[in-house]
C-alpha positions in Angstrom: 19.4 108.0 25.3 21.3 111.2 24.8 19.2 112.1 21.7 15.9 111.5 23.4 13.2 114.1 23.5 12.6 115.8 26.8 8.9 116.1 27.7 7.7 118.0 30.8 4.2 117.3 32.2 2.4 119.8 34.5 1.0 117.0 36.7 1.9 113.5 38.1 0.1 111.8 35.2 -1.4 112.5 31.8 -5.1 113.1 31.2 -7.2 115.0 28.6 -6.5 118.7 29.0 -3.2 118.3 30.8 -0.5 120.8 29.8 2.8 119.4 28.3 6.0 121.2 27.3 8.3 119.9 24.6 11.5 121.8 23.6 12.4 119.8 20.5 10.2 117.6 18.4 10.8 114.7 16.0 10.5 115.1 12.3 7.0 114.2 10.9 6.4 110.5 10.4 9.4 109.6 12.5 9.2 107.8 15.8 11.6 109.1 18.5 12.6 108.0 22.0 11.4 110.4 24.8 11.9 110.9 28.5 8.7 112.1 30.3 9.3 114.2 33.4 6.2 114.6 35.6 5.6 117.5 38.0 5.9 115.3 41.1 9.5 114.2 40.1 8.6 110.9 38.7 9.5 109.9 35.1 8.9 107.4 32.4 10.3 106.4 29.0 8.2 107.0 26.0 8.0 107.0 22.2 6.5 109.9 20.3 5.5 110.2 16.7 4.5 113.4 14.9 1.2 112.7 13.0 0.8 116.2 11.5 2.3 119.6 12.2 0.0 120.1 15.2 -0.6 116.5 16.4 1.7 114.2 18.3 1.2 110.6 19.4 2.8 109.7 22.7 3.2 106.2 24.1 4.3 106.3 27.7 5.7 103.2 29.3 4.5 102.0 32.7 5.8 104.0 35.7 5.0 104.9 39.3 4.2 108.3 40.7 6.2 109.6 43.6 3.4 108.4 45.9 4.0 105.0 44.4 0.7 104.9 42.4 1.3 102.6 39.4 0.3 104.0 36.0 0.0 101.5 33.2 1.4 102.0 29.7 -0.8 104.5 27.9 -1.1 106.0 24.4 -2.1 109.7 24.0 -2.9 112.2 21.3 -1.5 115.7 22.0 -2.4 118.9 20.1 -0.1 122.0 19.8 -1.3 125.1 21.8 1.1 127.6 20.3 2.8 128.4 17.0 6.3 127.5 18.4 5.1 123.9 19.1 6.6 124.0 22.6 3.3 124.0 24.4 0.9 121.1 24.0 -2.3 119.7 25.6 -3.5 116.2 25.8 -6.5 115.8 23.6 -7.5 112.2 24.4 -6.3 108.7 25.1 -5.7 106.5 22.1 -6.5 102.7 22.0 
């Protein structure tokens, strides 16, 4: 997955309000493969889709934290925090 998007999360899991950094984003209305790197060193594969300029859907595959806590597949809505669209926050979990 050399062309996958790198996503860095400021914690060991995602939750509403959690800070997220993304260096390069997919084009609008295009799904892209992503690799999510969590602050505890764990990681997961994901798919992201740009809904609007300031909204991103992120579907994170099942993974385990470094403390071996299992986290099921989850679907999230992220909102841009800055004009460069590198800083994001999780708004809410999607169904």
